[in-house]
C-alpha positions as CSV (number, residue, x, y, z in Angstrom):
1,T,21.9,-16.9,13.8
2,Y,23.6,-19.9,14.3
3,K,26.4,-18.4,16.2
4,T,24.0,-16.7,18.5
5,R,21.9,-19.9,19.2
6,R,25.3,-21.9,19.7
7,A,26.9,-19.5,21.9
8,K,23.2,-19.6,24.0
9,Q,23.4,-23.4,23.9
10,L,27.2,-23.4,25.3
11,G,26.7,-21.0,27.8
12,I,29.1,-18.3,26.3
13,P,28.2,-14.4,26.8
14,L,27.7,-12.8,23.7
15,V,29.6,-9.5,23.7
16,N,29.3,-6.6,21.3
17,V,31.9,-5.7,18.6
18,E,33.1,-2.5,20.2
19,Y,34.7,-4.7,23.1
20,I,37.2,-5.7,20.7
21,Y,38.3,-2.4,20.2
22,A,38.4,-1.2,23.7
23,Y,40.3,-4.6,24.7
24,R,43.0,-3.5,22.1
25,D,43.4,0.0,23.3
26,A,43.3,-1.0,26.9
27,S,46.1,-3.5,26.5
28,K,48.2,-0.9,24.7
29,E,47.9,1.1,28.2
30,N,47.9,-2.0,30.6
31,Q,44.6,-1.4,31.7
32,S,41.9,-3.4,32.5
33,I,38.1,-3.3,31.2
34,D,35.0,-3.9,32.7
35,L,33.5,-6.5,30.6
36,K,29.8,-6.4,31.7
37,R,29.6,-3.1,29.7
38,F,29.8,-5.1,26.6
39,L,27.7,-8.3,27.3
40,V,24.3,-8.5,25.4
41,I,21.6,-9.1,28.4
42,S,18.4,-7.4,27.4
43,A,16.2,-8.1,24.5
44,E,16.6,-4.1,23.6
45,D,20.4,-4.9,23.6
46,K,20.1,-8.0,21.7
47,E,17.9,-6.1,19.0
48,N,20.4,-3.3,18.5
49,F,23.2,-6.0,18.4
50,L,21.5,-7.8,15.6
51,K,20.6,-4.4,13.6
52,N,24.0,-2.8,14.0
53,G,26.5,-5.0,16.0
54,S,26.7,-2.4,18.9
55,L,25.3,-1.6,22.3
56,P,25.0,1.5,24.0
57,V,28.1,1.8,26.4
58,T,27.5,3.2,29.6
59,G,30.0,4.8,31.9
60,E,33.7,5.1,30.9
């Protein structure tokens, strides 16, 4: 999509939608979260993200 291409051009990392919810929950408890868990990096992650807007999240 345009937003994905533009993010790549600007060097902005893509994060999956679940990051928003994790950030919201962590901020209520004043905890930090590992952003690396939510970055779209591999081709498989990108394909899954484009299909359903989520990534497999590892390690809680």
